Structure formats: structure tokens, C-alpha cells
C-alpha positions as CSV (number, residue, x, y, z in Angstrom):
1,M,65.5,6.7,98.5
2,I,65.5,4.5,95.5
3,K,62.0,3.3,94.4
4,L,61.6,0.8,91.6
5,I,58.5,0.2,89.5
6,R,57.8,-2.7,87.0
7,T,56.2,-1.6,84.0
8,N,56.5,-2.3,80.2
9,S,57.9,-0.4,77.2
10,K,55.1,2.0,76.8
11,N,55.8,3.6,80.1
12,P,56.8,7.4,79.3
13,D,59.6,7.5,81.9
14,F,61.1,4.4,80.4
15,I,60.8,5.7,76.7
16,N,62.3,9.1,78.0
17,L,65.3,7.4,79.8
18,V,65.8,5.1,76.7
19,K,66.1,8.3,74.4
20,N,68.8,9.6,76.9
21,L,70.5,6.2,76.7
22,D,70.7,6.2,73.0
23,A,72.0,9.9,72.9
24,F,74.7,8.4,75.3
25,L,75.5,5.4,73.2
26,K,75.5,7.4,69.9
27,I,78.6,9.1,71.3
28,T,80.3,6.2,73.0
29,D,79.5,3.6,70.1
30,G,80.5,6.0,67.4
31,D,80.3,4.5,64.0
32,E,78.9,1.3,65.3
33,H,75.8,3.0,66.8
34,E,73.4,2.0,63.9
35,F,74.6,-1.6,64.1
36,Y,73.9,-1.9,67.8
37,N,70.7,0.3,67.6
38,Q,69.0,-2.1,65.2
39,Y,68.9,-4.6,67.9
40,N,67.3,-2.2,70.7
41,N,63.8,-1.7,69.5
42,I,61.9,-1.4,72.6
43,D,58.5,-2.2,71.0
44,V,59.3,-6.0,71.5
45,I,60.0,-5.6,75.1
46,K,57.3,-6.6,77.7
47,Y,59.1,-6.3,81.1
48,T,60.8,-2.9,82.1
49,V,61.9,-1.6,85.4
50,V,62.2,2.3,86.0
51,A,64.2,3.6,89.2
52,F,63.2,6.8,90.8
53,I,64.9,9.1,93.3
54,N,62.6,11.7,94.9
55,E,59.7,10.9,92.4
56,K,62.3,11.6,89.6
57,P,63.0,8.8,87.0
58,V,66.8,8.2,87.0
59,G,67.4,4.8,85.8
60,C,65.9,1.8,83.7
61,G,66.4,-1.6,82.5
62,A,64.5,-4.2,80.6
63,L,64.0,-7.9,79.8
64,K,63.7,-9.6,76.6
65,A,63.1,-13.3,75.9
66,F,66.1,-15.1,74.3
67,D,65.2,-18.7,74.4
68,T,63.3,-21.0,76.8
69,D,66.0,-20.9,79.6
70,R,67.6,-17.5,79.1
71,I,66.2,-14.0,79.0
72,E,68.4,-10.9,78.0
73,I,68.8,-7.9,79.8
74,K,68.5,-4.7,77.7
75,R,68.3,-1.0,77.9
76,M,70.3,-0.6,81.1
77,Y,70.9,3.1,81.9
78,T,71.2,5.6,84.8
79,E,71.0,9.3,84.6
80,K,74.6,10.8,85.4
81,V,73.3,12.6,88.3
82,A,72.3,9.4,90.0
83,R,75.4,7.2,89.2
84,G,77.3,5.9,92.2
85,K,74.1,5.6,94.3
86,G,73.5,1.9,93.7
87,V,70.6,2.5,91.1
88,A,72.0,0.3,88.5
89,S,72.5,-2.6,90.9
90,K,69.0,-2.3,92.3
91,I,67.6,-2.2,88.9
92,L,69.6,-5.4,87.8
93,N,68.6,-7.1,90.8
94,E,64.9,-6.5,90.3
95,L,65.4,-7.6,86.6
96,E,67.0,-10.8,88.1
97,N,64.1,-11.4,90.6
98,W,61.6,-10.9,87.7
99,S,63.4,-13.3,85.5
100,K,63.3,-16.0,88.2
101,E,59.5,-15.4,88.6
102,L,59.1,-15.9,84.9
103,Q,61.0,-19.1,85.5
104,Y,64.2,-18.2,83.4
105,K,67.4,-20.1,84.4
106,S,69.9,-17.3,83.5
107,C,70.1,-13.8,82.4
108,I,72.5,-12.8,79.3
109,L,73.5,-9.5,78.2
110,E,75.7,-7.6,75.8
111,T,77.7,-4.5,76.5
112,G,80.3,-2.6,74.4
113,V,84.1,-2.9,75.4
114,N,84.1,1.0,75.7
115,Q,81.3,0.6,78.4
116,T,83.7,0.2,81.2
117,E,81.2,1.4,84.0
118,A,78.8,-1.3,82.7
119,I,81.4,-4.0,82.7
120,G,82.2,-3.1,86.2
121,L,78.7,-3.4,87.2
122,Y,78.1,-6.7,85.7
123,K,81.3,-8.2,87.3
124,K,80.4,-6.7,90.6
125,N,76.9,-8.3,90.5
126,N,78.5,-11.9,89.5
127,Y,78.1,-12.0,85.8
128,H,80.7,-14.0,84.1
129,L,82.1,-13.4,80.5
130,I,80.9,-15.9,77.8
131,S,81.2,-16.1,74.1
132,N,79.4,-13.6,72.0
133,Y,76.0,-15.0,71.3
134,G,73.4,-14.3,68.5
135,Q,74.0,-11.1,66.4
136,Y,77.0,-10.2,68.5
137,T,79.0,-13.4,67.6
138,N,81.7,-11.8,65.4
139,V,81.6,-8.4,66.8
140,K,84.9,-7.6,68.2
141,N,83.6,-4.5,70.3
142,S,81.1,-6.6,72.1
143,L,81.4,-8.2,75.3
144,C,78.7,-10.9,76.5
145,F,78.0,-11.9,80.1
146,E,75.8,-14.5,81.8
147,K,74.5,-15.2,85.4
148,H,72.8,-18.4,86.4
149,L,69.7,-17.8,88.6
150,L,69.3,-19.8,91.6
């Protein structure tokens, strides 16, 4: 059974999962890792979700305000042993619900073109491709997505 908790970026389970995410991204992003990494500081993130299976932390995601109407989904990660079990979709859904409670109109996010599992996750959860925004505007290896919240 997957259990979710809402917390913040000081949560030790979230911090450890983000370390694992960064190690994974360092490999998949290659030379571009440092560029992306500069925009992923968790100190500025107030809202995080951690997923557990059998009391073990297996996934995370976070929210970061972007503007008055949009909130950005950040730091999505699922441990390899928990992939394919619906963990990421549950985290994403919880982040969307939290975004609605915070009265945002849409969620936006960026992922890399090489993150095929992430791209599939976002498409499966009704995110649509948008023009790259902010620091990702002219980055060819970035894909940006948005989902309007009801």
C-alpha cells in the first residue's frame, strides 16, 4: 500500500530521495547536469510530498510557486524498486490537489528530452506540451508541460 505525506523540504526522507534523484540525473543529463541543477535548490521549496511503501520512502515530488496563477512541479522521483507501481502518479495527483487548495490555476513543469519515463508519466496524467518557459526558454533538451486544474 502506498502512503503519502505532505511535508516540507527539511524532511529527511525528502532530502535523501532528492540526493538519489540528483545522482540519477547526473548520469542522464551528462554535461548539462550543472545547468539544470542550479534551478533545483530545495531550500526555496515549501511544499513536498513523500511516498512510502511498507514504511520505506520510495518517491517524492515538490511544488514551487512560479507566478500568481501557476505553480511548478519539481523534484519528481521514484526509487527504481518502486517504479511501475503507480507511485509517481499518486505523488503527482497529490501535488495537483495541493495546488488547487493553494488556489493555483495550473501546474507547469520541465523535464529533459532523455527522461522518457517522466514524459510518459506526464502525458498519461493529461499534461500537454507547452513552449519552454523561464530559464528553459532556449534549452533544446528541455520539454515543458502544463496541466490546467479544475
